[in-house]
N, CA and C atoms as a LAMMPS dump frame, in Angstrom:
ITEM: TIMESTEP
0
ITEM: NUMBER OF ATOMS
219
ITEM: BOX BOUNDS ff ff ff
-5.0000000000000000e+02 5.0000000000000000e+02
-5.0000000000000000e+02 5.0000000000000000e+02
-5.0000000000000000e+02 5.0000000000000000e+02
ITEM: ATOMS id mol type element x y z
1 1 1 N 44.257 343.389 -408.68
2 1 2 C 44.246 342.119 -409.357
3 1 3 C 44.619 342.335 -410.827
4 2 1 N 45.535 341.58 -411.332
5 2 2 C 45.931 341.73 -412.727
6 2 3 C 44.973 340.963 -413.625
7 3 1 N 45.03 341.244 -414.911
8 3 2 C 44.131 340.579 -415.856
9 3 3 C 44.408 339.083 -415.917
10 4 1 N 45.642 338.666 -415.683
11 4 2 C 45.963 337.245 -415.682
12 4 3 C 45.246 336.501 -414.566
13 5 1 N 45.081 337.165 -413.435
14 5 2 C 44.392 336.546 -412.319
15 5 3 C 42.893 336.472 -412.551
16 6 1 N 42.36 337.384 -413.331
17 6 2 C 40.924 337.415 -413.564
18 6 3 C 40.459 336.313 -414.499
19 7 1 N 41.377 335.61 -415.125
20 7 2 C 40.996 334.575 -416.057
21 7 3 C 40.369 333.373 -415.377
22 8 1 N 40.555 333.261 -414.095
23 8 2 C 40.011 332.116 -413.39
24 8 3 C 38.525 332.326 -413.13
25 9 1 N 37.753 331.306 -413.404
26 9 2 C 36.309 331.402 -413.239
27 9 3 C 35.915 331.668 -411.788
28 10 1 N 36.679 331.151 -410.872
29 10 2 C 36.372 331.347 -409.455
30 10 3 C 36.453 332.827 -409.093
31 11 1 N 37.456 333.507 -409.627
32 11 2 C 37.598 334.936 -409.348
33 11 3 C 36.442 335.735 -409.928
34 12 1 N 35.911 335.292 -411.046
35 12 2 C 34.815 336.014 -411.69
36 12 3 C 33.507 335.759 -410.943
37 13 1 N 33.322 334.53 -410.474
38 13 2 C 32.072 334.166 -409.811
39 13 3 C 31.832 334.94 -408.514
40 14 1 N 32.88 335.362 -407.823
41 14 2 C 32.692 336.07 -406.554
42 14 3 C 32.364 337.543 -406.763
43 15 1 N 32.434 338.02 -407.973
44 15 2 C 32.145 339.427 -408.266
45 15 3 C 30.642 339.659 -408.36
46 16 1 N 30.249 340.906 -408.12
47 16 2 C 28.851 341.281 -408.264
48 16 3 C 28.513 341.351 -409.753
49 17 1 N 27.237 341.292 -410.091
50 17 2 C 26.855 341.375 -411.507
51 17 3 C 27.36 342.65 -412.202
52 18 1 N 27.355 343.763 -411.486
53 18 2 C 27.854 345.008 -412.08
54 18 3 C 29.353 344.927 -412.359
55 19 1 N 30.093 344.315 -411.448
56 19 2 C 31.533 344.158 -411.651
57 19 3 C 31.834 343.234 -412.824
58 20 1 N 31.024 342.204 -412.979
59 20 2 C 31.225 341.268 -414.086
60 20 3 C 30.926 341.958 -415.413
61 21 1 N 29.874 342.764 -415.452
62 21 2 C 29.549 343.515 -416.674
63 21 3 C 30.674 344.493 -417.02
64 22 1 N 31.239 345.146 -416.01
65 22 2 C 32.354 346.07 -416.247
66 22 3 C 33.581 345.318 -416.752
67 23 1 N 33.82 344.145 -416.206
68 23 2 C 34.939 343.321 -416.654
69 23 3 C 34.751 342.916 -418.11
70 24 1 N 33.537 342.534 -418.468
71 24 2 C 33.25 342.146 -419.847
72 24 3 C 33.486 343.32 -420.794
73 25 1 N 33.074 344.495 -420.394
74 25 2 C 33.288 345.686 -421.211
75 25 3 C 34.78 345.961 -421.391
76 26 1 N 35.548 345.839 -420.324
77 26 2 C 36.999 346.048 -420.401
78 26 3 C 37.659 345.028 -421.329
79 27 1 N 37.233 343.78 -421.223
80 27 2 C 37.805 342.737 -422.075
81 27 3 C 37.458 342.968 -423.538
82 28 1 N 36.239 343.421 -423.797
83 28 2 C 35.837 343.714 -425.182
84 28 3 C 36.675 344.858 -425.763
85 29 1 N 36.939 345.867 -424.92
86 29 2 C 37.785 346.982 -425.375
87 29 3 C 39.206 346.506 -425.674
88 30 1 N 39.717 345.667 -424.791
89 30 2 C 41.058 345.138 -424.997
90 30 3 C 41.114 344.291 -426.272
91 31 1 N 40.073 343.517 -426.509
92 31 2 C 40.001 342.697 -427.709
93 31 3 C 40.009 343.575 -428.966
94 32 1 N 39.272 344.665 -428.924
95 32 2 C 39.246 345.585 -430.056
96 32 3 C 40.622 346.206 -430.289
97 33 1 N 41.268 346.629 -429.215
98 33 2 C 42.606 347.216 -429.343
99 33 3 C 43.603 346.212 -429.915
100 34 1 N 43.508 344.963 -429.49
101 34 2 C 44.412 343.941 -430.008
102 34 3 C 44.156 343.682 -431.491
103 35 1 N 42.896 343.749 -431.912
104 35 2 C 42.598 343.578 -433.336
105 35 3 C 43.179 344.714 -434.165
106 36 1 N 43.099 345.938 -433.64
107 36 2 C 43.7 347.066 -434.345
108 36 3 C 45.216 346.925 -434.424
109 37 1 N 45.812 346.472 -433.326
110 37 2 C 47.261 346.275 -433.328
111 37 3 C 47.67 345.217 -434.347
112 38 1 N 46.886 344.154 -434.439
113 38 2 C 47.202 343.102 -435.401
114 38 3 C 47.063 343.628 -436.826
115 39 1 N 46.038 344.425 -437.069
116 39 2 C 45.795 344.944 -438.412
117 39 3 C 46.873 345.926 -438.851
118 40 1 N 47.434 346.665 -437.914
119 40 2 C 48.458 347.651 -438.256
120 40 3 C 49.863 347.085 -438.138
121 41 1 N 49.993 345.827 -437.732
122 41 2 C 51.297 345.201 -437.635
123 41 3 C 52.087 345.591 -436.399
124 42 1 N 51.429 346.123 -435.395
125 42 2 C 52.108 346.56 -434.174
126 42 3 C 52.128 345.49 -433.088
127 43 1 N 51.376 344.431 -433.283
128 43 2 C 51.24 343.432 -432.229
129 43 3 C 52.462 342.523 -432.168
130 44 1 N 52.956 342.343 -430.955
131 44 2 C 54.111 341.477 -430.742
132 44 3 C 53.689 340.119 -430.185
133 45 1 N 52.744 340.127 -429.259
134 45 2 C 52.322 338.892 -428.597
135 45 3 C 50.987 338.435 -429.191
136 46 1 N 51.053 337.543 -430.144
137 46 2 C 49.833 337.112 -430.823
138 46 3 C 48.967 336.205 -429.953
139 47 1 N 49.52 335.592 -428.947
140 47 2 C 48.726 334.714 -428.085
141 47 3 C 47.787 335.511 -427.184
142 48 1 N 48.019 336.794 -427.043
143 48 2 C 47.169 337.62 -426.19
144 48 3 C 45.741 337.683 -426.733
145 49 1 N 45.572 337.66 -428.044
146 49 2 C 44.23 337.686 -428.631
147 49 3 C 43.441 336.466 -428.17
148 50 1 N 44.064 335.328 -428.204
149 50 2 C 43.406 334.084 -427.795
150 50 3 C 43.028 334.126 -426.32
151 51 1 N 43.915 334.633 -425.481
152 51 2 C 43.642 334.707 -424.046
153 51 3 C 42.452 335.612 -423.76
154 52 1 N 42.414 336.754 -424.422
155 52 2 C 41.319 337.697 -424.198
156 52 3 C 40.009 337.122 -424.719
157 53 1 N 40.047 336.478 -425.885
158 53 2 C 38.84 335.885 -426.457
159 53 3 C 38.264 334.822 -425.511
160 54 1 N 39.125 334.021 -424.94
161 54 2 C 38.658 332.986 -424.01
162 54 3 C 38.155 333.588 -422.695
163 55 1 N 38.769 334.676 -422.269
164 55 2 C 38.292 335.354 -421.066
165 55 3 C 36.897 335.926 -421.285
166 56 1 N 36.664 336.484 -422.468
167 56 2 C 35.339 337.001 -422.804
168 56 3 C 34.322 335.857 -422.764
169 57 1 N 34.669 334.733 -423.348
170 57 2 C 33.769 333.581 -423.349
171 57 3 C 33.5 333.104 -421.931
172 58 1 N 34.517 333.101 -421.096
173 58 2 C 34.362 332.655 -419.708
174 58 3 C 33.39 333.571 -418.959
175 59 1 N 33.536 334.877 -419.145
176 59 2 C 32.663 335.832 -418.47
177 59 3 C 31.227 335.681 -418.979
178 60 1 N 31.058 335.529 -420.285
179 60 2 C 29.717 335.361 -420.846
180 60 3 C 29.059 334.083 -420.343
181 61 1 N 29.84 333.032 -420.179
182 61 2 C 29.312 331.77 -419.668
183 61 3 C 28.8 331.939 -418.243
184 62 1 N 29.56 332.633 -417.427
185 62 2 C 29.157 332.857 -416.038
186 62 3 C 27.903 333.715 -415.98
187 63 1 N 27.812 334.738 -416.829
188 63 2 C 26.61 335.569 -416.866
189 63 3 C 25.396 334.751 -417.297
190 64 1 N 25.574 333.852 -418.262
191 64 2 C 24.481 333.006 -418.718
192 64 3 C 24.046 332.039 -417.616
193 65 1 N 25 331.5 -416.881
194 65 2 C 24.674 330.6 -415.77
195 65 3 C 23.853 331.329 -414.707
196 66 1 N 24.255 332.567 -414.422
197 66 2 C 23.526 333.342 -413.432
198 66 3 C 22.108 333.641 -413.924
199 67 1 N 21.97 333.938 -415.192
200 67 2 C 20.65 334.242 -415.75
201 67 3 C 19.747 333.011 -415.685
202 68 1 N 20.308 331.85 -415.987
203 68 2 C 19.515 330.616 -415.924
204 68 3 C 19.105 330.301 -414.487
205 69 1 N 19.978 330.566 -413.534
206 69 2 C 19.653 330.245 -412.143
207 69 3 C 18.571 331.18 -411.594
208 70 1 N 18.522 332.417 -412.059
209 70 2 C 17.477 333.333 -411.588
210 70 3 C 16.134 333.011 -412.219
211 71 1 N 16.142 332.469 -413.439
212 71 2 C 14.897 332.095 -414.098
213 71 3 C 14.28 330.892 -413.405
214 72 1 N 15.095 329.931 -412.995
215 72 2 C 14.607 328.726 -412.327
216 72 3 C 14.051 329.036 -410.946
217 73 1 N 14.633 330.015 -410.275
218 73 2 C 14.22 330.318 -408.898
219 73 3 C 12.927 331.072 -408.806
């Protein structure tokens, strides 16, 4: 599965909690690398930062939803 496909919330929801945590870690690393590229002037695709930032938010939202559902149960 490519990173573009993982942006969909449905694809993230079917993953196990460990897989979602690993995905979040990968996205955070990618976000850091993109920030370094921007700072050094090596970045060509500036829209990639926005996509990764939104993917991180999407994953965090799903993790928060799962946490709230386990507290209620």
